[in-house]
C-alpha positions in Angstrom: -26.5 11.4 95.2 -26.0 12.2 98.9 -24.9 8.7 99.9 -22.6 10.0 102.6 -19.6 8.2 101.1 -16.5 10.5 101.2 -14.4 10.6 98.0 -10.8 11.3 97.8 -9.3 14.2 95.7 -8.2 11.9 92.9 -11.6 10.0 92.8 -13.6 13.2 92.6 -11.2 14.6 89.9 -11.7 11.4 87.8 -15.4 11.7 88.0 -15.6 15.4 87.5 -13.2 15.5 84.5 -14.5 12.6 82.6 -18.3 12.7 83.3 -18.6 9.1 84.4 -22.1 8.0 85.0 -22.6 6.5 88.4 -25.5 4.1 88.8 -26.4 1.3 91.1 -28.2 -1.9 90.3 -31.9 -1.6 90.7 -34.5 -4.4 91.1 -35.1 -4.2 87.3 -31.4 -5.0 86.4 -31.2 -7.6 83.8 -34.7 -7.0 82.4 -35.3 -5.7 78.8 -35.5 -1.9 78.8 -39.0 -0.5 78.3 -40.2 0.6 74.8 -39.6 4.3 74.2 -43.0 5.2 72.7 -42.2 8.8 72.4 -39.3 8.2 70.0 -41.3 5.4 68.2 -44.3 7.8 67.5 -41.8 10.6 66.6 -40.3 8.3 64.1 -43.6 7.4 62.6 -44.7 11.0 62.4 -41.6 12.3 60.7 -41.4 9.3 58.2 -45.1 9.9 57.3 -44.6 13.6 57.1 -41.6 13.4 54.8 -43.2 10.8 52.6 -46.6 12.6 52.4 -45.3 16.1 51.7 -42.8 14.8 49.1 -45.5 12.9 47.4 -47.9 15.9 47.4 -45.0 18.2 46.3 -44.8 16.0 43.0 -48.5 16.0 42.6 -49.7 19.5 43.4 -49.3 22.7 41.2 -47.4 25.8 42.4 -47.6 27.4 45.0 -48.9 24.3 47.0 -46.1 22.2 45.7 -43.7 24.7 47.0 -45.3 24.7 50.5 -45.0 20.9 50.5 -41.3 20.9 49.6 -40.7 23.6 52.3 -42.3 21.2 54.8 -40.0 18.4 53.7 -37.0 20.8 53.8 -37.9 21.7 57.4 -38.1 18.1 58.4 -34.7 17.2 56.8 -33.1 20.3 58.0 -33.9 19.6 61.7 -33.0 16.0 61.4 -29.6 17.0 59.7 -29.1 19.8 62.3 -29.6 17.2 65.1 -26.8 14.9 63.6 -24.5 17.8 63.1 -25.1 19.1 66.6 -24.5 15.7 68.1 -21.2 15.4 66.1 -20.2 18.8 67.2 -20.8 17.9 70.8 -18.6 14.8 70.6 -15.8 16.6 68.8 -15.9 19.8 70.9 -16.0 17.8 74.1 -13.1 15.6 72.9 -15.1 12.4 73.6 -13.4 10.5 70.7 -11.8 7.9 72.9 -12.5 4.2 73.3 -14.2 4.7 76.7 -16.9 6.8 75.1 -17.5 4.6 72.0 -20.5 2.7 73.4 -22.0 6.0 74.7 -21.5 7.8 71.3 -23.4 4.8 69.6 -26.1 5.0 72.2 -26.8 8.8 72.0 -26.3 9.0 68.3 -28.5 5.9 67.4 -31.8 7.7 67.2 -30.6 11.0 65.6 -28.8 9.2 62.8 -31.5 6.5 62.4 -34.2 9.1 62.0 -32.2 11.2 59.6 -31.6 8.2 57.3 -35.3 7.1 57.5 -36.5 10.6 56.6 -34.2 10.7 53.6 -35.6 7.3 52.4 -39.1 8.4 53.1 -38.6 11.6 51.0 -37.2 9.6 48.1 -40.0 7.1 48.1 -42.7 9.8 48.5 -41.3 11.7 45.5 -41.1 8.5 43.4 -44.7 7.7 44.3 -46.0 11.3 43.7 -44.2 11.4 40.3 -45.7 8.1 39.3 -49.2 9.3 40.2 -48.8 12.6 38.5 -47.5 11.2 35.2 -49.9 8.2 34.9 -53.1 9.5 36.4 -53.4 13.0 37.8 -51.8 15.1 35.1 -53.7 13.3 32.2 -56.9 13.8 34.1 -56.3 17.5 34.5 -55.2 18.0 30.9 -58.2 16.0 29.6 -60.4 18.1 31.8 -59.3 21.2 29.8 -60.4 19.6 26.6 -63.9 18.9 25.2 -65.9 15.6 24.8 -67.6 14.8 21.4 -70.2 12.1 20.8 -71.3 10.4 17.7 -68.3 11.3 15.6 -68.3 10.0 12.2 -64.7 9.8 10.7 -66.1 9.7 7.2 -68.0 13.1 7.7 -66.2 15.0 10.5 -62.6 16.0 9.6 -60.1 16.2 12.4 -59.6 20.0 11.9 -63.2 20.5 13.3 -62.5 18.8 16.7 -58.8 19.7 17.4 -59.8 20.4 21.1 -61.3 16.9 21.6 -60.2 15.1 24.6 -62.8 12.3 24.8 -64.5 11.0 21.6 -67.4 8.6 21.2 -67.6 7.4 17.6 -70.8 6.4 15.7 -71.7 2.8 15.4 -69.8 0.6 12.9 -66.7 2.7 13.5 -63.6 0.4 14.3 -59.8 0.2 13.9 -58.3 -1.5 10.9 -55.8 -3.6 12.8 -54.4 -5.2 9.6 -53.4 -1.9 8.0 -51.3 0.0 10.4 -48.1 1.9 10.6 -45.1 1.6 12.8 -41.8 3.2 13.8 -39.1 1.7 15.9 -36.7 3.7 18.1 -34.2 2.5 20.7 -36.0 -0.8 21.2 -39.6 0.6 21.3 -42.1 0.2 18.7 -44.6 3.0 18.2 -47.8 1.8 16.6 -50.8 3.4 14.9 -54.0 2.0 13.3 -56.6 4.0 11.4 -60.1 4.5 12.8 -62.6 4.2 10.0 -66.1 3.2 9.2 -66.5 -0.5 8.8 -63.0 -1.1 10.4 -61.3 -1.4 7.0 -59.1 1.0 4.9 -60.0 0.2 1.2 -57.7 0.6 -1.7 -58.1 3.3 -4.1 -60.9 5.9 -3.6 -63.4 3.5 -2.0 -64.3 4.5 1.6 -62.5 7.8 1.4 -63.7 10.3 3.9 -65.5 13.3 2.6 -62.5 15.6 3.4 -60.1 13.2 1.6 -58.0 12.8 4.7 -57.8 10.1 7.3 -57.5 12.0 10.5 -58.3 9.5 13.3 -55.8 7.0 14.6 -55.5 4.6 17.5 -51.9 4.4 19.1 -49.8 2.5 21.4 -46.3 1.5 22.3 -44.9 -2.0 22.0 -48.2 -3.5 20.9 -47.6 -4.5 17.4 -44.8 -5.9 15.2 -43.1 -3.9 12.4 -44.5 -3.9 9.7 -47.7 -3.4 11.5 -50.2 -6.1 10.5 -51.6 -6.9 13.8 -52.3 -3.9 16.0 -52.9 -4.9 19.7 -53.1 -1.6 21.6 -55.7 -0.4 24.0 -59.0 -2.4 24.2 -58.5 -4.1 20.8 -60.1 -7.3 22.1 -63.3 -5.6 23.3 -65.9 -5.6 20.5 -67.9 -2.9 22.4 -65.0 -0.5 22.2 -66.0 2.5 20.0 -64.3 5.5 21.6 -60.9 7.2 22.2 -59.1 9.1 24.8 -56.8 11.8 23.3 -53.1 10.7 23.6 -51.2 13.1 25.8 -47.8 11.4 25.6 -46.0 14.5 24.1 -42.7 12.5 24.1 -44.2 9.7 21.9 -46.0 12.1 19.6 -43.1 12.7 17.1 -42.7 8.9 16.8 -46.4 8.5 16.2 -46.1 11.1 13.4 -43.2 9.0 12.0 -45.3 5.9 12.1 -48.1 7.9 10.3 -45.7 8.8 7.6 -44.9 5.1 7.2 -48.6 4.4 7.0 -49.2 7.1 4.4 -46.3 5.8 2.3 -47.5 2.2 2.6 -51.1 2.6 1.6 -51.0 5.8 -0.5 -53.3 7.7 1.9 -53.4 11.3 3.2 -53.7 12.6 6.8 -54.0 16.4 6.9 -54.9 16.9 10.6 -54.1 13.6 12.4 -55.4 13.0 15.9 -54.1 10.2 18.1 -56.3 8.3 20.6 -56.1 5.5 23.1 -58.9 3.0 21.9 -61.3 2.2 24.6 -65.1 1.4 25.2 -66.1 4.2 27.6 -63.8 7.3 27.3 -65.5 9.3 30.1 -65.5 6.4 32.5 -61.8 5.8 31.8 -61.1 9.4 32.3 -62.9 9.6 35.6 -61.1 6.5 36.6 -57.8 8.4 36.5 -59.0 10.6 39.4 -60.4 7.7 41.3 -57.0 5.9 40.8 -55.1 8.9 42.1 -57.2 9.0 45.3 -57.2 5.3 45.9 -53.4 4.9 45.5 -52.6 8.1 47.2 -54.6 7.2 50.4 -53.2 3.7 50.2 -49.7 5.2 50.1 -50.5 7.4 53.1 -51.8 4.4 55.1 -48.7 2.5 54.1 -46.5 5.3 55.2 -48.0 5.5 58.7 -47.9 1.7 59.0 -44.3 1.4 57.9 -43.2 4.4 60.0 -44.7 2.9 63.1 -43.1 -0.6 62.2 -39.8 1.0 61.6 -40.0 2.9 65.0 -40.7 -0.4 66.9 -37.9 -2.1 65.0 -35.4 0.5 65.7 -36.3 0.6 69.3 -36.1 -3.2 69.6 -32.7 -3.1 68.0 -31.5 -0.5 70.5 -32.8 -2.7 73.3 -31.0 -5.7 72.1 -27.8 -3.8 71.7 -28.2 -2.2 75.1 -28.9 -5.5 76.8 -25.9 -7.0 75.1 -23.8 -4.1 76.4 -22.7 -3.2 72.9 -24.0 0.3 73.4 -25.0 2.0 76.7 -25.5 5.4 78.2 -22.7 4.8 80.7 -21.3 8.3 79.9 -23.1 11.5 79.1 -21.9 14.4 77.0 -21.8 18.0 78.0 -23.5 20.4 75.4 -21.0 22.3 73.3 -20.5 26.0 74.4 -23.4 28.3 73.5 -25.5 25.3 72.4 -27.4 24.5 75.7 -30.8 25.7 74.4 -30.6 24.0 71.1 -29.2 20.8 72.6 -32.1 20.8 75.1 -34.6 21.1 72.1 -33.0 18.6 69.7 -31.3 16.1 72.1 -33.5 16.4 75.1 -32.9 13.0 76.6 -29.1 13.5 76.4 -29.4 17.0 77.8 -31.5 16.1 80.8 -29.4 13.0 81.6 -26.4 15.3 81.6 -28.1 17.8 83.9 -29.2 15.0 86.2 -25.6 13.6 86.3 -24.1 16.9 87.1 -26.6 17.5 89.9 -25.8 14.0 91.4 -22.0 14.8 91.2 -22.4 18.2 92.7 -24.3 16.6 95.6 -21.5 14.2 96.5 -19.6 15.0 99.7 -15.8 15.5 99.3 -12.9 15.3 101.6 -11.1 18.4 102.8 -8.2 17.5 100.5 -10.3 18.5 97.4 -10.7 22.1 98.6 -6.8 22.5 98.8 -6.1 20.7 95.6 -4.4 22.3 92.7 -6.8 22.2 89.7 -4.2 23.3 87.1 -3.4 19.8 86.0 -6.8 18.2 85.9 -7.4 18.5 82.2 -3.9 17.2 81.5 -4.2 14.2 83.8 -7.9 13.2 83.2 -8.8 14.5 79.7 -10.2 17.8 78.3 -13.8 17.1 78.8 -13.9 19.7 81.7 -13.6 22.3 78.9 -17.0 21.4 77.7 -18.5 23.1 80.7 
């Protein structure tokens, strides 16, 4: 620092070998350290990036999903690389001593915190994206591939004629027979079906039989009836204006709906040659478009929440660091030399620690020394004062 204070041989050796930081109290001593907005916004950007790319990776189709996951991988890779580099610096420089404990916690605080936060953001983003894909976006895209039919009369139009139906509006006076349904129970879940017929009632015998001789249209749902099914309460069953259906795309539930249909056929002596399962609703097209709107609404809300949470986490982490620093639990009283051949990568991934080390070395080099230092034997410095000198 060029203070003009001569140092003895032992004093200089202690400083040079152990990399003690030398600082003098400034007028700001005792005040709370200033917010590190650079790290705060870095925290926000990386948390948001990990969340958004993970969410899109679960929602988009190949190859866009692959690109999103590559971005997530890059974020996590550099965060993990930073932690590994810091750990290697500590181990290679032999700083694992009590004197360096507070400095290790200080310089490792942000790298480890950011790594953990990015992992958490990735998991939450993947869960959100998977939820939107399974409940809204995928059904929307699958139904888009199918056709819409209007004024379908179950008594006249057999199911085989509209097997590509996605959205169906039935003619007037078509309802569900909620009192004559079928059911099947599996692992605590009840799979329910109810026939969709003219007049809303399945009659015994040949009365009310469709022209094809087959009942092909059924409303379905899970855990919305008792077994045996005498009170079907799935979909918009309470809406008297409901007269349409959205094709059920729950492929996992379809085998159980078929078993519920077998129960229905056996119970009422009816036949279903080409069954089609629908979710009962008033306006199928409106409900279908609502899936897309829901995807956009929840998606943008999730992105906004990620930005807000990322910024909040950044401020919280910074405040916690300030509190620990002010309590002298952690502090940058010692700085660590980059590991051999890792100068450039340390400067890129741990810039604050690297520049603090460079400044500290410049300050030490500028200190005047006594004549005894020039004649001193350096052979035992590492043995006497530690091996940190080898980190140069």
